[in-house]
C-alpha positions in Angstrom: 54.3 24.2 25.8 54.5 26.2 22.7 53.2 29.7 22.5 50.7 31.0 19.8 51.0 34.7 18.3 48.2 37.0 18.8 47.5 36.5 15.3 47.0 33.2 16.0 45.0 33.9 18.7 42.7 36.1 17.2 41.9 33.6 14.6 40.9 31.5 17.4 38.6 33.9 18.5 37.2 34.9 15.4 36.4 30.9 14.5 34.6 30.8 17.9 30.7 30.9 18.2 28.9 34.0 18.5 27.0 34.9 21.5 24.2 32.4 22.1 21.6 33.4 19.4 18.7 32.0 20.0 15.1 32.4 18.8 12.8 32.0 21.8 9.9 31.1 19.5 12.3 28.5 17.6 13.7 27.8 20.6 17.3 28.7 18.9 20.7 28.1 20.8 23.7 28.2 18.8 27.2 26.7 19.3 29.8 27.1 16.8 33.2 25.1 17.7 36.6 25.7 16.4 38.2 23.3 13.9 42.0 22.6 15.1 44.3 19.8 16.0 45.0 18.7 19.4 46.9 22.2 20.3 47.8 23.5 23.7 49.2 26.9 24.4 50.4 28.7 27.3 47.7 31.7 28.7 49.1 35.1 29.0 45.9 37.0 28.4 43.4 37.7 31.3 40.4 38.7 28.7 39.2 36.7 25.4 37.0 38.2 23.2 34.4 36.8 20.2 33.0 38.4 17.7 28.9 38.7 17.8 27.7 38.5 14.2 24.2 39.4 15.3 25.3 42.7 16.4 28.0 42.9 14.6 30.8 44.0 17.9 33.3 42.0 19.8 31.8 41.0 23.4 33.8 39.5 26.2 33.5 36.1 27.0 33.2 34.7 30.3 35.8 32.3 31.9 36.5 29.7 31.8 35.6 29.2 28.0 36.2 25.6 26.2 37.8 25.6 22.7 36.7 22.8 20.4 38.8 20.6 18.0 35.8 19.3 15.4 36.2 16.8 13.1 33.6 15.5 10.5 31.3 16.3 12.8 33.1 15.2 16.3 33.7 17.9 18.4 35.9 17.3 21.6 37.2 20.1 23.9 41.2 20.7 22.7 41.6 23.6 25.7 40.0 25.6 27.9 40.8 29.1 28.8 40.8 29.4 32.4 40.6 32.8 34.6 43.8 33.7 35.7 42.7 36.5 38.2 39.7 36.2 40.6 37.1 38.6 39.4 35.6 41.1 42.0 32.0 42.1 41.5 29.8 43.5 44.0 26.6 42.2 43.9 23.6 41.1 46.3 24.0 38.7 48.9 22.1 35.5 47.7 22.2 31.7 48.3 23.7 29.4 45.7 23.1 25.5 45.8 24.4 23.1 43.6 22.2 19.8 43.5 24.6 17.7 41.6 28.3 16.4 41.5 30.1 18.4 38.7 34.0 17.9 37.5 34.6 21.6 37.8 32.0 24.1 39.1 30.6 26.0 35.7 33.0 24.3 33.6 31.2 22.6 30.3 32.6 19.1 30.7 33.8 17.4 27.3 31.1 15.9 25.4 31.9 12.2 24.4 29.0 12.6 22.0 30.0 14.9 19.7 27.8 17.6 18.5 25.0 18.3 16.1 24.6 21.4 13.8 22.1 24.0 14.5 18.8 23.7 12.7 17.7 27.5 12.7 14.6 27.4 10.8 12.8 24.8 12.6 10.0 25.3 15.0 6.8 23.9 16.3 3.6 25.5 17.6 0.4 23.8 18.8 -2.3 26.2 17.6 -5.3 23.8 19.3 -5.9 19.9 20.0 -5.9 19.0 16.9 -3.5 21.2 15.1 0.4 21.6 15.3 2.3 24.2 12.8 5.7 23.3 11.7 8.3 25.5 10.3 10.8 23.1 8.4 14.7 23.7 8.0 13.6 24.4 4.3 11.8 27.6 5.4 8.2 26.1 4.6 5.3 26.1 6.7 2.7 23.1 7.3 0.4 22.1 9.7 -0.3 18.4 11.1 -4.1 18.5 11.5 -6.5 15.8 12.7 -9.3 15.4 10.5 -11.7 12.9 12.3 -10.2 10.3 11.1 -6.3 10.9 10.7 -3.6 13.1 10.6 -3.1 15.0 7.3 -0.6 17.6 6.5 -1.9 20.9 4.6 0.5 23.3 3.3 1.3 27.0 4.5 4.2 28.4 2.3 5.0 31.8 2.6 5.4 33.8 -0.9 8.7 33.2 -2.6 9.7 36.8 -1.6 9.0 36.5 1.7 12.1 34.4 1.8 12.1 31.4 4.5 9.8 31.1 7.6 11.4 30.6 11.1 8.5 30.7 13.4 4.7 31.0 13.4 2.2 32.2 16.2 -1.4 32.4 17.2 -3.0 35.1 18.4 -6.9 35.8 19.1 -7.2 33.8 16.3 -4.9 35.8 13.9 -1.9 33.7 12.4 1.2 35.3 11.9 4.3 34.2 10.6 8.2 35.5 10.9 10.1 35.4 8.6 14.2 34.8 8.3 14.5 38.3 7.3 12.7 39.6 10.3 9.5 40.4 8.7 6.0 39.4 9.7 3.2 38.0 7.9 -0.6 37.8 8.4 -2.8 34.8 7.2 -6.0 36.5 5.8 -8.8 34.7 3.5 -9.5 36.2 0.2 -13.2 36.8 -0.9 -13.1 32.8 -2.4 -11.9 31.7 1.2 -8.4 30.8 -0.1 -5.7 31.7 2.5 -3.0 34.2 1.4 -0.1 36.1 3.3 0.1 39.7 3.7 3.1 41.8 4.9 2.2 42.5 8.7 4.5 46.1 9.1 5.3 47.2 12.6 3.9 50.6 13.0 4.5 52.9 16.1 3.1 56.0 17.6 3.8 59.4 15.8 7.1 60.5 17.0 8.2 57.4 17.1 11.2 56.4 15.0 10.2 55.5 11.4 13.5 53.2 10.9 12.5 49.5 9.3 12.2 47.1 12.5 13.3 43.6 12.0 12.3 41.0 14.7 14.5 38.2 15.7 11.9 36.1 17.7 8.9 36.4 19.6 6.5 34.9 22.4 3.2 35.0 23.3 2.1 35.9 27.1 0.4 33.2 29.5 -1.9 35.8 31.1 -5.4 36.6 30.1 -4.3 39.7 27.9 -2.5 37.4 25.4 0.3 39.9 24.4 2.6 39.0 22.0 6.2 40.6 23.0 8.9 40.4 20.2 13.3 41.2 20.6 14.6 42.7 17.5 17.8 41.9 15.8 19.2 45.1 17.2 18.7 43.7 20.7 15.2 45.9 21.3 11.8 44.7 23.0 8.8 45.1 21.4 5.2 44.8 22.4 2.4 43.9 20.2 -1.6 44.9 21.5 -3.9 43.1 19.8 -4.0 42.2 16.0 -7.2 43.1 14.6 -5.9 46.8 15.5 -2.4 46.5 16.3 -0.5 48.7 18.3 3.2 48.8 18.8 5.3 49.6 21.8 8.8 49.8 22.0 10.3 49.1 25.8 13.9 49.6 24.7 16.6 47.5 26.1 18.1 47.1 29.8 20.9 50.0 30.6 24.2 49.1 29.1 22.7 45.5 27.8 20.4 44.0 25.1 17.8 41.5 24.4 18.3 38.3 22.8 15.8 36.4 24.0 12.3 36.4 26.2 12.5 33.7 28.4 9.0 34.2 30.0 6.3 36.4 29.9 3.6 36.9 32.3 4.0 33.1 33.8 5.7 34.7 37.5 3.1 37.8 37.3 0.6 39.5 34.7 2.9 42.2 32.7 6.4 40.8 34.3 8.9 39.5 32.0 12.0 37.5 32.1 14.7 38.3 29.0 18.5 37.3 28.8 20.9 39.9 27.4 24.1 39.0 24.4 26.2 38.5 27.6 24.1 35.8 29.2 22.9 38.3 32.0 19.4 37.4 33.1 17.0 40.5 33.5 13.3 41.1 34.9 11.2 43.9 33.2 8.3 45.4 34.7 6.5 48.4 33.2 4.6 49.1 36.6 8.3 49.8 38.3 10.9 52.2 38.4 13.2 51.6 37.1 11.1 48.7 35.0 14.2 46.9 34.1 16.5 44.9 36.8 19.3 42.4 36.5 19.9 39.2 38.4 23.6 38.9 39.4 25.3 36.4 40.8 27.1 36.5 44.6 30.5 37.3 44.2 32.7 34.1 44.2 29.6 31.9 43.5 29.6 28.9 41.7 30.8 29.6 38.0 29.0 32.7 37.6 27.1 31.2 34.9 26.6 32.8 31.6 22.5 32.0 30.4 21.8 30.7 27.0 19.3 32.5 24.8 16.7 30.2 25.3 13.2 30.3 26.4 12.5 29.3 30.4 10.2 26.5 32.2 8.3 28.2 34.8 7.3 25.8 37.7 5.3 27.0 40.7 4.7 26.0 44.3 7.7 24.0 43.9 9.0 24.0 47.4 6.3 26.3 48.8 2.9 27.6 48.1 3.9 30.8 46.7 7.4 29.7 45.5 8.4 30.5 41.5 11.1 28.4 39.8 12.6 29.3 36.3 14.6 26.5 34.7 17.2 28.1 32.7 20.0 26.6 30.4 23.7 28.0 30.3 25.8 28.8 27.7 27.8 25.8 29.2 24.9 23.3 28.7 23.6 23.1 32.1 20.5 23.1 34.0 20.1 26.1 36.3 17.1 27.1 38.1 16.2 31.0 39.1 13.9 30.4 42.5 11.7 32.7 44.4 10.7 31.7 47.7 9.7 33.9 50.7 10.5 37.1 48.6 14.0 36.0 48.2 15.4 35.2 44.7 18.7 32.4 44.6 20.3 30.2 41.8 19.9 26.5 41.9 22.5 24.5 39.8 20.9 20.9 38.2 24.0 20.7 36.1 23.6 17.9 33.4 23.7 14.3 32.5 27.1 13.2 32.5 28.8 13.3 29.1 26.1 15.5 27.6 25.5 19.0 27.2 22.1 20.2 27.2 20.6 23.0 24.5 16.7 22.9 25.1 14.3 22.6 27.3 10.4 21.1 27.0 8.2 22.1 29.2 5.4 20.3 30.4 2.2 20.5 32.4 2.4 18.7 35.6 0.4 15.6 36.0 -0.4 15.4 39.7 -1.3 11.6 39.3 2.4 10.8 38.9 4.1 10.1 41.9 6.9 12.9 40.8 4.7 15.2 39.3 7.1 17.8 38.4 9.6 16.8 35.7 11.0 18.4 32.2 12.7 17.1 29.3 15.7 18.4 27.8 17.6 17.9 24.4 21.6 17.4 24.2 23.8 18.8 22.1 24.2 14.9 20.6 20.4 14.7 19.7 19.4 12.6 22.8 16.3 13.5 25.1 16.9 13.4 28.8 13.5 13.5 31.2 14.8 15.7 34.4 12.9 14.8 37.8 13.0 18.1 40.0 13.7 17.1 43.5 12.1 19.6 46.2 14.8 18.5 48.3 17.7 16.8 46.8 20.3 17.0 49.1 17.6 14.6 51.1 17.3 11.9 48.7 20.5 11.2 46.7 19.3 7.8 45.7 16.8 8.8 43.4 17.2 8.8 39.7 17.8 12.4 38.3 18.5 11.9 34.5 16.3 9.6 32.7 17.4 9.1 29.4 15.3 8.5 26.7 17.6 8.5 23.6 16.3 9.4 20.3 14.6 7.3 17.3 16.4 4.6 15.7 19.0 6.1 13.0 17.7 9.7 14.1 18.7 12.6 16.1 16.5 14.6 18.1 17.1 18.3 16.3 19.5 20.0 19.1 18.8 23.5 20.3 15.4 22.8 19.5 12.2 22.2 22.1 9.6 20.0 21.3 5.6 20.3 22.5 3.6 18.7 24.3 0.1 17.2 22.7 -1.4 15.8 25.8 0.0 13.9 29.1 2.0 11.7 28.1 2.9 12.5 24.4 5.3 15.0 23.2 6.8 15.9 19.6 10.1 16.5 19.2 11.7 18.1 15.9 14.7 15.4 14.5 17.9 16.3 12.9 16.7 15.0 9.7 13.7 17.3 8.9 11.0 14.7 10.3 9.5 14.7 13.4 9.6 12.2 16.4 6.6 11.5 18.9 7.8 10.7 22.7 4.9 9.1 23.9 4.0 6.4 26.7 3.3 2.9 24.8 -0.4 2.5 24.0 -0.9 6.4 24.3 0.5 7.7 21.4 1.5 7.1 17.5 0.4 8.2 13.9 -2.7 6.5 14.3 -4.3 7.6 17.8 -6.4 10.8 17.9 -5.2 13.9 19.7 -8.0 13.6 22.6 -6.6 11.8 25.5 -7.8 8.6 27.0 -10.1 8.3 29.8 -7.4 7.7 32.0 -4.1 9.2 31.6 -2.7 8.0 35.0 0.7 7.0 34.5 1.7 3.3 35.6 5.0 2.5 36.5 5.2 0.0 34.2 4.7 1.6 31.6 7.5 3.5 29.2 8.3 5.9 26.9 8.4 5.0 23.2 9.4 6.7 20.1 6.8 6.7 16.8 8.7 8.5 13.8 6.4 11.0 11.9 6.9 11.6 8.2 7.4 15.2 6.8 6.6 16.6 3.3 8.6 17.1 0.4 9.9 20.1 0.9 12.1 18.9 4.0 13.0 15.8 1.7 10.7 13.3 2.8 7.6 11.3 1.5 4.2 12.5 3.6 1.7 13.4 0.9 -0.5 16.7 1.3 -4.1 16.0 2.3 -6.7 17.2 -0.7 -9.8 19.1 -1.1 -11.5 15.5 -2.5 -13.8 13.6 0.0 -11.8 10.7 1.6 -9.5 9.6 4.4 -7.3 12.4 3.4 -9.5 15.5 3.3 -8.0 18.4 4.5 -11.0 19.5 6.8 -13.2 16.3 7.4 -12.0 12.5 6.9 -14.6 9.7 5.5 -13.8 6.3 5.1 -13.4 4.9 1.8 -16.7 4.2 0.0 -15.0 0.5 -0.3 -14.2 0.4 3.3 -10.7 0.6 2.8 -8.5 1.1 5.8 -7.3 4.6 5.9 -3.5 4.7 4.7 -2.4 5.5 8.3 -3.8 2.4 9.9 -2.2 0.3 7.5 1.5 0.7 9.4 2.6 -1.5 11.9 4.3 0.9 14.4 5.6 -2.0 16.6 7.5 -3.6 13.4 8.2 -0.4 11.8 11.1 -1.6 8.9 13.8 1.1 9.1 14.1 2.3 5.6 16.9 4.9 6.2 20.0 3.7 8.2 22.8 6.1 9.2 25.3 5.4 7.4 27.7 5.7 9.8 25.8 3.0 12.0 25.3 0.7 9.9 27.8 -2.1 8.9 29.4 -1.9 5.4 30.0 -5.3 3.8 33.7 -6.9 4.1 34.2 -6.3 0.3 33.3 -2.6 0.2 36.8 -1.4 0.3 37.2 -3.6 -3.2 34.8 -1.3 -5.0 36.2 2.2 -3.2 38.1 2.6 -6.5 37.0 4.8 -9.2 37.7 3.4 -12.4 40.0 5.5 -15.3 37.7 7.9 -17.6 34.4 6.5 -16.2 33.3 6.0 -19.2 31.6 9.2 -19.2 31.0 9.6 -23.1 28.9 6.3 -23.2 27.0 8.2 -19.8 26.7 11.7 -21.0 27.2 11.5 -24.9 24.0 13.3 -25.5 21.8 16.0 -23.6 18.6 17.7 -24.2 18.9 21.7 -24.6 15.4 22.6 -25.6 12.1 20.1 -26.4 11.7 19.3 -30.1 14.3 22.1 -30.8 17.8 21.2 -29.9 20.1 18.8 -28.5 23.7 18.2 -27.9 26.1 15.1 -29.2 29.6 14.4 -28.0 31.9 12.7 -30.4 34.6 9.9 -29.7 37.1 12.4 -30.6 35.9 14.5 -27.8 33.7 17.4 -30.6 30.7 19.0 -29.2 27.8 19.4 -31.8 24.3 20.9 -31.3 21.8 19.5 -33.4 19.4 22.3 -34.0 16.0 23.5 -35.9 16.0 26.8 -37.3 13.0 27.8 -39.4 12.1 24.4 -39.6 15.4 23.1 -40.6 17.8 20.7 -39.0 21.6 21.4 -39.1 24.6 20.2 -37.0 26.4 23.6 -35.3 30.2 22.6 -34.3 31.0 24.0 -30.9 34.6 25.2 -30.5 36.9 24.2 -27.6 40.5 24.8 -26.8 40.5 21.0 -25.2 38.2 18.2 -26.2 34.8 17.6 -24.3 34.0 14.4 -22.7 30.5 14.4 -21.7 27.2 17.2 -21.2 26.3 16.6 -17.6 23.8 19.4 -17.0 21.2 21.7 -18.2 19.9 24.6 -16.6 18.2 27.9 -17.6 19.2 27.5 -21.3 22.9 26.5 -20.2 25.0 23.8 -20.9 27.2 22.2 -18.4 30.0 19.8 -19.8 32.9 18.4 -18.3 36.3 18.9 -20.5 39.1 15.8 -21.0 40.9 17.6 -17.9 37.8 17.0 -15.9 37.0 21.0 -15.7 33.1 21.8 -15.4 32.7 23.9 -18.6 29.2 26.3 -19.2 28.6 27.2 -22.8 25.8 29.6 -22.5 24.3 32.6 -24.8 25.8 35.9 -24.2 23.4 38.9 -26.2 24.7 37.3 -29.6 27.2 35.7 -28.9 28.0 32.0 -27.4 30.8 32.1 -24.5 32.3 29.6 -22.2 32.9 30.0 -18.1 35.0 27.6 -16.6 33.4 26.6 -13.2 36.2 24.4 -12.2 38.4 27.6 -11.9 36.0 29.4 -9.5 36.7 29.6 -5.7 36.8 26.0 -4.4 36.0 24.7 -8.2 36.4 20.9 -8.2 37.0 18.4 -11.3 34.0 16.4 -12.1 33.7 12.4 -13.8 29.2 12.6 -13.7 26.4 14.7 -13.2 22.8 14.0 -12.7 21.0 11.6 -15.6 18.2 14.1 -16.5 17.2 17.9 -16.2 13.7 18.0 -15.4 10.4 16.1 -15.9 9.4 17.4 -20.2 6.5 19.2 -20.7 6.5 21.3 -17.5 7.9 24.7 -17.4 10.8 25.0 -14.7 10.4 26.9 -11.5 13.4 28.9 -10.6 14.2 28.7 -6.6 16.8 30.9 -5.0 18.6 27.4 -4.0 18.6 26.0 -7.5 22.0 23.7 -7.8 23.4 21.2 -10.0 24.8 18.4 -7.9 28.3 16.5 -9.9 30.5 13.3 -8.9 34.0 14.5 -8.2 37.1 12.4 -9.6 37.5 11.4 -5.5 34.1 10.4 -5.5 32.5 12.7 -3.6 28.9 14.0 -4.0 29.9 18.2 -5.3 27.1 20.8 -5.2 27.0 24.1 -7.6 24.9 26.3 -7.2 23.4 28.1 -10.2 20.5 30.3 -8.8 20.4 33.7 -10.5 24.0 33.2 -11.6 25.9 32.8 -8.3 28.0 30.4 -8.8 29.3 28.8 -5.4 30.4 25.1 -5.0 29.9 23.1 -2.2 31.4 19.8 -1.0 28.7 17.3 0.5 31.4 14.7 0.6 30.3 11.2 0.7 28.9 8.4 2.7 31.5 7.3 5.7 33.7 4.6 4.2 31.8 4.6 0.6 33.0 6.6 -2.7 30.0 7.9 -5.0 29.9 6.4 -8.3 27.1 7.8 -10.2 24.0 9.8 -9.3 20.9 7.9 -9.8 18.6 11.0 -9.5 18.6 14.6 -8.6 15.3 15.8 -7.3 13.0 14.2 -10.0 11.7 11.4 -7.3 11.6 13.4 -4.6 12.1 17.2 -4.0 15.4 18.1 -2.3 17.0 14.2 -2.2 19.9 13.2 -4.6 19.9 9.3 -4.7 23.6 7.6 -5.5 24.8 4.8 -6.2 28.2 3.9 -4.3 31.3 1.9 -5.7 29.9 -0.7 -3.4 26.5 -1.3 -5.0 24.6 -0.2 -2.3 22.1 3.0 -2.5 22.5 6.4 -0.3 20.6 9.3 -0.5 21.9 13.1 0.2 19.5 15.8 2.0 20.6 18.9 0.7 18.4 20.8 3.2 19.7 18.9 6.5 22.9 18.0 4.7 22.6 14.2 6.0 23.4 11.4 4.5 21.3 8.4 4.7 21.6 4.6 3.6 18.7 2.7 2.3 18.0 -1.1 2.9 19.0 -3.2 0.8 19.3 -6.9 0.9 23.4 -8.3 1.1 22.5 -10.3 -2.2 21.3 -7.4 -4.1 24.3 -5.3 -5.8 23.4 -2.5 -7.6 25.5 -1.4 -11.1 27.3 2.1 -10.6 25.1 3.4 -13.6 22.9 6.3 -13.4 19.3 5.8 -12.7 15.5 7.0 -13.7 13.1 7.8 -11.7 9.5 7.4 -12.3 6.6 9.3 -10.9 3.1 9.4 -12.4 1.8 12.8 -10.7 3.5 15.4 -8.6 0.5 15.8 -6.0 1.6 12.3 -5.1 4.6 10.9 -3.6 4.1 7.5 -5.1 6.9 6.2 -7.6 10.1 4.2 -8.4 13.3 4.7 -8.7 14.7 2.1 -11.8 18.4 1.1 -11.9 20.3 -2.0 -13.1 21.9 -4.7 -11.0 25.6 -5.8 -11.0 24.3 -8.9 -13.1 22.3 -6.8 -15.8 18.7 -7.4 -14.7 16.0 -4.5 -14.1 15.4 -3.3 -10.3 12.7 -1.3 -9.1 12.8 0.7 -5.8 9.2 1.8 -5.2 7.5 4.1 -2.5 3.9 3.7 -1.6 2.0 5.2 1.4 0.7 2.0 2.4 4.1 -0.2 2.1 6.5 2.3 2.3 10.0 1.1 0.3 10.1 -1.7 -1.1 12.7 -3.5 -3.6 11.0 -5.4 -6.6 13.7 -7.4 -9.1 12.3 -7.4 -12.6 15.4 -9.2 -14.0 16.6 -9.0 -18.2 13.6 -9.4 -20.6 15.0 -12.6 -21.8 17.3 -15.2 -20.5 19.8 -14.8 -23.5 19.7 -11.0 -22.9 21.1 -8.6 -20.5 20.7 -4.9 -19.8 23.7 -2.5 -20.8 23.9 1.1 -19.9 22.0 3.3 -18.0 17.9 2.8 -17.8 15.6 5.3 -18.9 14.0 7.7 -20.0 10.4 7.1 -18.6 7.3 8.5 -19.9 3.8 8.8 -18.3 4.8 7.3 -15.2 4.3 3.8 -17.1 6.8 3.4 -19.3 10.2 3.0 -19.6 13.4 2.0 -22.2 15.9 -0.2 -21.9 18.8 -1.4 -23.8 19.8 -4.9 -24.6 23.5 -6.5 -24.9 21.7 -7.9 -28.3 21.5 -4.0 -29.5 17.5 -4.2 -29.6 15.6 -1.6 -27.4 13.5 -2.9 -25.0 10.4 -1.2 -23.8 9.1 -2.2 -19.8 5.7 -0.7 -19.2 2.4 -1.4 -17.6 -0.5 -2.6 -18.9 -3.6 -2.7 -16.3 -1.4 -3.2 -13.5 1.1 -5.9 -14.7 4.6 -5.1 -16.0 5.0 -6.5 -19.5 8.3 -6.4 -21.9 8.0 -5.0 -25.4 11.0 -5.6 -28.1 10.9 -2.8 -30.2 14.3 -3.9 -32.1 16.6 -1.7 -33.9 16.1 0.5 -37.1 16.0 -1.6 -40.2 15.5 -4.8 -38.4 14.5 -6.5 -41.9 18.4 -6.4 -42.3 20.3 -9.5 -43.2 24.0 -9.6 -43.0 24.1 -12.6 -45.3 22.6 -10.8 -47.9 25.4 -8.8 -49.7 23.1 -7.0 -52.1 21.6 -5.3 -49.7 24.3 -4.0 -48.0 24.9 -0.3 -48.7 28.0 0.2 -46.3 30.1 -2.0 -44.3 30.6 1.0 -41.6 26.9 0.8 -41.1 25.4 -0.7 -37.9 21.8 0.1 -37.4 21.8 -1.6 -33.8 21.5 0.3 -30.8 24.6 1.3 -28.6 24.8 1.5 -24.6 24.9 5.0 -24.8 22.5 6.7 -22.5 19.1 8.0 -24.6 17.8 10.9 -24.1 14.1 11.9 -24.3 13.2 14.9 -27.2 9.6 15.2 -26.7 6.9 13.8 -24.6 6.3 11.3 -26.9 9.9 11.3 -28.8 13.3 9.4 -27.7 16.7 9.3 -29.5 19.1 6.6 -29.4 22.7 6.6 -30.6 23.6 3.4 -33.1 26.2 1.4 -33.0 27.9 3.4 -36.2 27.6 6.9 -34.3 24.2 7.6 -35.9 21.1 8.4 -34.2 17.6 6.9 -34.2 14.6 8.4 -32.8 11.2 6.4 -32.0 7.9 8.1 -31.6 5.3 6.6 -29.5 2.0 5.3 -31.2 -0.1 4.3 -28.0 0.5 3.6 -24.8 3.0 0.6 -24.7 3.5 1.1 -28.4 6.7 2.8 -30.1 8.0 2.5 -33.5 11.2 3.8 -35.2 10.6 7.0 -37.0 13.6 8.2 -38.9 17.7 7.6 -38.6 19.4 11.1 -37.9 23.2 11.2 -39.4 25.7 12.3 -37.9 29.1 14.5 -38.7 31.3 11.9 -37.1 29.7 8.5 -37.8 31.2 6.7 -41.0 28.0 5.7 -42.2 26.7 8.6 -44.4 23.3 7.1 -45.0 20.8 9.5 -44.8 23.1 12.1 -43.1 23.2 14.4 -45.8 19.3 14.3 -45.8 18.7 15.0 -42.1 21.5 17.8 -42.2 19.3 19.6 -44.9 15.6 18.8 -42.9 
């Protein structure tokens, strides 16, 4: 064995997770693991500490303690720090019962399924039988509401200044939201009955401390008083009495400890609370006794001395007697443990965990007395599985009963770890998924997207009925496709749904849940094509000049041009005069790959990402690749937002690029807080180009791999998905364009080219989901070249043919049609030498990707280096309006005229 230096050991401890930091309401349970190789070391120390980020202090860890090695999200136990000296601690005498066999008492077994990251902002709250409120990982709030006809989604986002939401509550018909910064907000109605959020500041009695209170999590009591309790970020217990005329009380903290979670409020007895400290100890708080705080401890030498996770407990009454009470909790080692009171005596019962799995959350359900085994819990594992635990009153009497029933997870989707679900009714539960969506686990024929929240007449569970999964879509804030409800009468009305006058079936009833096509595949689980590895080579230079030679800066005012000899020019309109402005740089510029808030992003011949921006009256360059974790890039997003729409700055604004080794890079640009992030690439597939960045779907970046397959990256969940695609459809490695007629609807299409030069559409609609449509080429003698786009009005798309003509694909009364727009001077005859002005002039259109210049104008590059502009006359009818001479073109026709315009 090799000894590890104290400095290295300190780094190990620093890299370990902080004490389990759980939002009781949002059901947080955090675990971070050390990334390292398969190392072993000789243990000599007796005490080990970890740094608690929440409380900014060092905390001694409970032994044994596992060190983890994580590679690409797969974590395994690399070493376990064992106890070197038996602890001697005085404690109350109690009985300890172990109900399952374990490899090692109190030790976390190595998981063979890996670990999912914690989604800190996700939470579920059932407000009523017809209303479920959700906080997404994006920090947004939305509501799933049954309008009498179908489930609809209503947005309830906090104002931008409030930041991200992490949980919601309802007490006495008052709705509160807790932000990530620890502030409360109350929903109020304006004079015109519009809901708004107002800050809800805790105010204490006179004499109390006036320091700012930051709340960490909260819970509503289960007694008739319906009080709210919060634990603060500094570990204190607060109580809110009433919401209309709020009164706050500070109950402090346990002696020598803190409060990181309220595991139960008044379920055992009115006014009695159970809390968990950062060290994993269980406390009860009863204001009617002295002292009010009491600690539940383990017997000396008992099984493992389990350290509890900061998570909400499940309460089961009368499990082994009329007056027995059981609190089911989780340990930091991912095991289920019970604190049971029977005949006025407390004892611990260890229930363990399924083999190979570690538990991270508990979902409490109402007990079904009609079921032959009415007592059961649902638990989520660190790998995103859901298990049902059948609680046995006397586990040692019936060892043949299956205690852990595996319900797995939905296909190609894992359940969010550390987050509990909620019960809609008997036999129906909703769980948050790791990818930002929701899923319903229900008895077959007793749930799903199309079923109302009202329970059927008979809820008796039959042994032949099994649990099944149904996927529930999430809104665009989470990167998904669900549309918000509307104020218009119809099936999607936010208050009361009505059938269409045409008698059309509501959208949700079109879907066949039993035969749902899995559009979103996990890249790691999908089978790659045998020839995929042949494509995983990034071509030299990647033809960046053709794809990113033109870039719009300001609508109808300015755009940039990169010449063949790597010089950058700006075509600028000042006081109604057009002229070319040259931007000098020490290295040649290869392409313009982005535009944000008046700053241009370009790539030089070395692959460095540069920013060209105005500082006061001067123009400056910033080398982004030279920043911390900077990378070299070869491509960026094809477009910079929709024309005619004012850009809305958000704190998470970023531009995505493709690196030289085929990985997706995220460069944060909001508030000029520049930051690089490596988003990697789908497993086994390098990225060729970005098809669309957040134009078609918010928070989603669509890319095409070197294997010609379509993938998407969700910047909220940081997950990759592969889209279903026929094996015979291979996409070109060029960027695409998004077409979406209205931001109020998720309906729209992505347009790309196939490898053989045909137009391909990937269309989404709520009724039909995703569908591939092959439009093919405009003519049998022509193939499409270059990248498709731009598009206008959600019904017109420009493309370039191999014959040098521009083609328009447009919708006419619901039918797609082609129009040959030709090229400038279509009357030019090469055989008529008298009309030839300059042999260097070729007015046909090159395959350089064009750019929109306004809402009715588009700029193309001609083969001779000049530019041609087309303007819209009417829908489906565009005309060439002018030719713009350029400094780099050898054809000088009209150049000086355009220079002086």
